[in-house]
N, C-alpha and C positions, 0 to 999 in steps of 0.2 A: 513614610519617612518620619523619623522622630527628631525634633529640634530641641536644642538646649540653649536658651538665650540668657538665662538668669546669670547675674554676676559678671556680665561681659562689659558693662559700662566703665568708662574711665572718668576721673574727676576733671574739672575744668582747669585749663592752664591759668597761670596768674593773670594774663592779659584778658582772657575770657571772664574770669571771676570779677575783675574790675568792671568790665562792661556789664556783667549781670547785676552787680550791686547798683551801678549807675542807672540802668534801665528799670530795675525794680523800684528804685526811689522815684523816678519820673512817673511810673505807672501809679504809685500810691499818691503822688502829688496831684494827679489828675482826678483822683477819687476812686480809682479801681480798688476793689477789696477782694483779696484772694487768700487761700491757704498758703502756707509755706511751700515754695516750689523748688524741687530738687532737679538740677540739670546734670545730665551725664552725656559724655561724648561716645559715639559709636562709629566704627567704620562701616562701609556700605554693606558688607555681609551681615554684620551684627544688626544693622538697621533693618535689613530685609527680614532677618529672623523675627525681630520684634514686630515688624509690620505684618508678617504672616500670622502672628498670634493675635492680631487685632489691636496691637499697641501694648500688649502685656509681655513681660519677660518670661512668663511661665504659664502654660496652659496644659490641658489634658492631652495625651498622645492621640493623634488622629491623622489619617492620611491627607485630609484636606489642607492641614497646615503645611505639610511637606510640599504638596502640589503648589500652593500659593507661594511658598518660598522659591521654588524653581521658576515660577512665572516671573516673580519680581527680580530674581537674579538675572535671568535672560534679558528681561526688559531693560534693566540698568546697563548690562553689558553692551547692548545694541544702541544705547543712548535714547531709548524711548521714554524713559521716565527717570526722575530723581526725587527721592524723598528728602525734603528739607527739614521737617520737624514732625514729632509726634508728642502728644501730651495726653495724660491719663487723668480722668475725673476721679480723684482720690484725695484723701487728707493724710499726709501731705500729697500735693500733686507731683507727679513725675513727668519730666520732659526729656527728650533726647535730641541731641544735635549731631549732625553728620560731620564727621571728622574733617573731610576734605573741603568743606565750605569755606569761602572767603570770610574775612572778618565782618564785612558789611552784611553778608547773609546771616551770620550768627546773631548779629544785633537785631536784624529784622525778625528772626525766629524768636528770640527772647521776648521782644515786644509783643509779637503775635501770640505767643504762649500766655503771657500775662493777661491778654484780653480773653482768651479761652478760660483761664482759671477763674477770672472774675465772673464770667458767665456761668460756669459750673456751680460756683458757690452761691450765686444770688438769683438765678432764674428759677422760678417756682417749679418748673417741670423736672428739674434735677433734685428738688428738695427731698424726694422719697428714695433717691438712689443710695446704694451702699457706699459709704465714704471710705470703707476699708476693702475695696474690691481687689486690690493687689493681693492681700492675704487670702481672701475668699477664693480667687482664681487658683492660687497655689494649693489651697485645701482641696478644691475640686480635682486638681491634677493628681494629688496624692491618693484620694479615694478611688479615682478611676483606675489608677495604676494597680491598686490593691485588688480591684475587681478583675482586672486583666490577669493578674497572677492566679486568682482563684478560679475564674470561669473561662479563661482563655481569650486571646486577642480577637479571634474571629467573632465569638459570641458578643463580646462587649462592643467591638467596633461596628458590627452590623446593627446592633440596637442603637448606638449613637447615630448612625446613618438615618435610621427611622425617625429619631427625635429631631435631628437637624432639618429633615425634610418638612416638618410641620412647626418649626419653632417660631414662625410668624403668626400662628393661630392663637394669639393672646389678646387680651383686652387692654389696650394701651392706656386707657383712662382709669382702670380699676384701682390703681393706688390712691386715687383721690375721691372715688365714689363707692358707696356701699351698695353693691348691686343686688344683694340678696335681702329680701324683706324678711323680717323676723316673724315666724309663725305665731298665730294667736295662741294663748296659753291653753285654751280648751278646744282648739280646732281639730287636732289629731288625737288628743288624749281622751276625748269624750267617749264614754262607753256606748256602743251601738245599742239602739232600742229595737227589741224584737216585738213584732205584733203578735199578741196572744189571742187565742180563741176565747170568745165570751163564755164565762162560766160563773157560777156562784162561788163564794169564797171556799166553802167546804169541799167543792169538787175541783178547785183550781189545780191542786197537785196531781190529779189524775188526768185532767184534760191537757194541762200544760206542764209536763214533767220537767224537773230542773235540768236533767241531762239533755233533753231536747232543746230547752232554752239556751243552754251553754253552747251546744253545737251550732245553733243558729247565730248566736253572737260571734262565734269564731268565724263562721262563713261570711258574715257581714263585714267583719274587720278585715278579712283577707280581700274581699271584693273592694273595699275602700282603699286598701293599699295598692291594689292592682290598677284602680282607676286614677289614682293620684298621678299627676304629671311628673315626669322624671326626665329632666329637671322641671321644677315648677314653672319656670319661665325660660325663654331661650337664653343660652349661655354663650357669650362670645369668647370667653377664655377656654378654648377647647383643651388646652394642655392641663388646666386645672381639673376639668371634668374627667379627663383620662386618669389623672393622678388619683382622684377620689374613687373612681368606679371601674377602671379597667382591671382585668385579672392579671396583674403584673407580679413578678417575683420582687422581693424586697430590694434587691440590688438594682433591678430595672426601674422601680419606682424612684429610687434615690438618684439614678442617672437622669431620668426625665425631670425630676425636680431641679437638678443642677442646671440642665439646659434651659429650663424655663426661667430660673433665677438670672442667668446670664442674658437671656432675651429681654427681660424687663430692665436690666441694667443698661443695655445698649439702646433701648427704645427712645429715651428722651433725646439722644443724639440725632436720631432720624427725624424726630418731631421738630427740631430746632436747627437743622443744618444751615438754612439760609441766614437766620438770625445770628447763629453762633460764629460762622465763618465770616459773615459781614462785620460783626462786632470786633472780632480779632483783627481783621484787616483794617477797619477804621482806626483802631488804636495803634496798630503798628505804623500806619501812615502818619498819624498825629505825633506820636512819640518820636519817630525818626526825623520827620521834617522840622519839628519845632524844638527838639531838645538834643537828640542823640547823634545826629549826622555830623561828620566833619566835612570840610569843603572837598576833600579828595574822594569822598564816598557818594557824592550827590548823583553822579552819572550812573554808577552801578546800582544805586538804590532805585532810581527812576526806571532803569531797565528791568530789574527784577520785580518791582511792584507792578509795572505794566503787564508783565507776564502773568502775575497772579490774577489780575482782574480782566484779562483778555477774554473776549467772547469768541466762541467757536460756532460755526454754522450748525444750526439744528439742535443746539444744546443751551441749557440755562446754566450759567456759571454761578453757583451760590455765593462765591466770594464777591463777584461783581454786583449781583442783584442786591445782596445784603448790604454791601458797602455803600452803594448809591442810595438805598433807602434810608440808612442811618444818617447819611449826610443831608438828605432831603428833609427828614424829620427835624433835625437840629436847625436847619435853615428856616423852615416854615415856622417853628415855634419861636425862633429868635425874632422873626419879622411879624409875628402875629397872624400868620396865614392859616387861621383856624377859627372855628366858631360860626355863629349864624350869619353875621355880617359878611364874612368872607364867602361862605357857602352860597349865600343868596346873590352875590355879585355875579352878573352874567357878562361883564365886559372883559374881554381877554386882556387888553392892555392894562387895565386897572389892576386885575388880579396878578399879572406878571410883575408889575412895579409896586405891588402892595408892600408896605413896610411900616409897622406900628412900633418898632423897636421894643418888642415885648421882652426879649432877652431870656426866654424860658427854654431855649434849645437844650442846654446841658441837662437841666432838670428833667425834661421830657424824655430824652433818650435813656437816662438811667431808670426812670419809671417804666418805660416800655421794655427795657431789658429784663426787668423783674417779673412782669406778669404775662407776657405773650409767648406763644409758640408760632411756628411758621404760618399756620393757617390764619390765626387771628391777626398776625403781623401783616400779612399780605392783604387781608380783608379790610383792615383799618387804615392802612397807609399807602396802598397802591392806588393812586389817584389818576384822574384823566390827564392832569398836567404832567405827572411823572411818566406815565405811559407814552405820551406824545414826545416829551423831551428826550427820552432814551430809546425811542423808535422800536417799541415792542409791537409785535403783530403775530397773527396766526398764519402759518403756511401749510400747504398740503401738496401732494403729488398730483400733477396733471398728466393723466395717461396719454392724452392726445398729443401733447408736446414732449412728453418724456422728461419733464423737469419739475422741480419743486417751485411753487410760486406763492405769492401772498394771497391768502384767502379772505382775511378779515383784519381790518385795522381798528375796529371798534374796541375801545378800552375795556368796556364791560365784558366783551367776549374774551379778550385776552386775560383779564383777571379771573374769569370763570374757568378758563382752561388751566391757569396756574393752580387755582384752588382744587380743581378736580384731580390734578396730578399729585397734590399733597395730602388729600383726604385719605386716611388709612394707608398712607404711603403709596397711593395709587393702586392698592390691592383690593380684591373683592371682599365684601363683608360676609363672613361665614359664622353661623351660629349652630350650636347643638340644640335641637328641639325635642328629641325623644331618645332616651337611652333604653327604652323597651318597646321599640317600634313593632306594632302589630302583636304585642304581647309575646314576642319571640326572643327578647334579649338582643335585638339588633339595634344598630346605631343610625339615627336619622339626623342629618344636618340640612341646613337651609342656606342657600345663597340669596341674600337680600340685594336685589339689583338696585344700585344707586348710581348708575352710569358706567359701571365697570363690569365688562363681560368676563366670564370665565374662559380660560383657555382649556378646551376639553382634554387635550393631552396631559396638561398639568393636573387637572382634576382627577383623571383616571389614575395617574401615578400616586396622587395623594390618597385616594381611596384604597389602593392596594397596600400602601404603607400603614394606613389606619387599621386595615383589617388585621395586620400582623400584631398590632397592639391590642385591639379590641377582641380579636379571635372569633368574632361573629360577623355576619354580613353587615356591610355599611352602605348607606344610601345618602344621596345628595340631591335636594330639590334645587332647580335653577331655572333660568329662562334662556332659551336659545332662539334668536331671531323672533322675539316676542312670544314664543310658545313655551308653556311650562313643561319641563322635562324632569325625569328622575333618572339619575345615574346610580348604578348599584354595582357592587363587587362582592361576590360570595366566596372568594377564596380560590376559585377556578377560572371564572370568566367575568367579563364586564357585561352589564345589561343596561340598555337604554330603553326607556318607554315614555310616551307622551302622557301627560296628565289631563289635558283638555280634550273634550269630545271623545 
């Protein structure tokens, strides 16, 4: 199903425009700093179209967008969900309001959006993102449509399917780190030294002929190239390795590059979900309750805000967790609840009533917003007091009773569980370790076990898809129940073998 959502937005009504100007001014007065933000109004079908495209009005044609649109439409029709807002990290930022929302909802959304826009502009993890992604997405769509016209829908769509199945195999930190060491100037270019047979000078040309010496130098150079690691060190950006080394047609390489480009654009949103949503929620609550609400809107605001931060059994609500952490940070730094004296205090009552009137809360939350991502945010600010106050715990299923029950209330265990779910988005770490495995041009990857097991069925599907891109057998080393295993796919069948004993 092909969707066309571009150009469907409507400009704000005079009433909404007045509210927008007012809320933007309130946001700037609080110190928020954001690009120019353009709001448009969409009806529910237009909103679902844009949502199906990941928040953009124009994307490349693919069946997954049509399927997502159908899901959103049915979910909305049955009252299972309602999209209140969408905002795009761009310069200028674009945001969409749902036409049927009440005025208080629109004001909440505008305040929430300005929180997001401030975060996009100022958080370091977004500093490397493309600020003209609206144009880039449209360019990607145009290019892929041209490839469809030239090579056919089935061929292009099937290749996009392969790319999307591995689009998470990127190195999320690579925009900030130079992963590849620069080779020494003479390491690879040095001429191989051939061992000659001992001879006197006048006999050297006969005992060590120049043609023989040249042949030996060529053999040594080839052997050196063969033994060189490829890649020289394990590479986490699997998509980049494929782009540089897989036997792809030019159009396929271009499509894979576009998918990778979009994956890197969306990566910071996954890395800062708790912070970003909590920051936007914090500021919509503050702007609305202190500046923008009228008396008639208080009840509706309280109802809708409580729905935003509601917790559901078995799930972490990033809006709620982030919102409460931002409030806690501001409160702690306003009261001086930090530093050696506070940390060394072991009296519960004293710590609870601690107040040095430091007044550093606002400064601290803006500093935190600038430098952290979700992992460092939780690691630095999820404290024992916070965990106990908000009643976080670990639960698990009890097969004897047939119910879920609390397994651990220790705050360190809870924090570790949260961090484990956020590290690498809770996905396994996969690296390319050899592009010429066993000197047969086969691809070897390695799963580095850091607490996240592989799902064998997912791994096999991924190997099958990688084979279609690499066109040679692909292998994956991993651990299953503490035992080293190798999973392989040769184009016809999957092979499993143990590597220990």
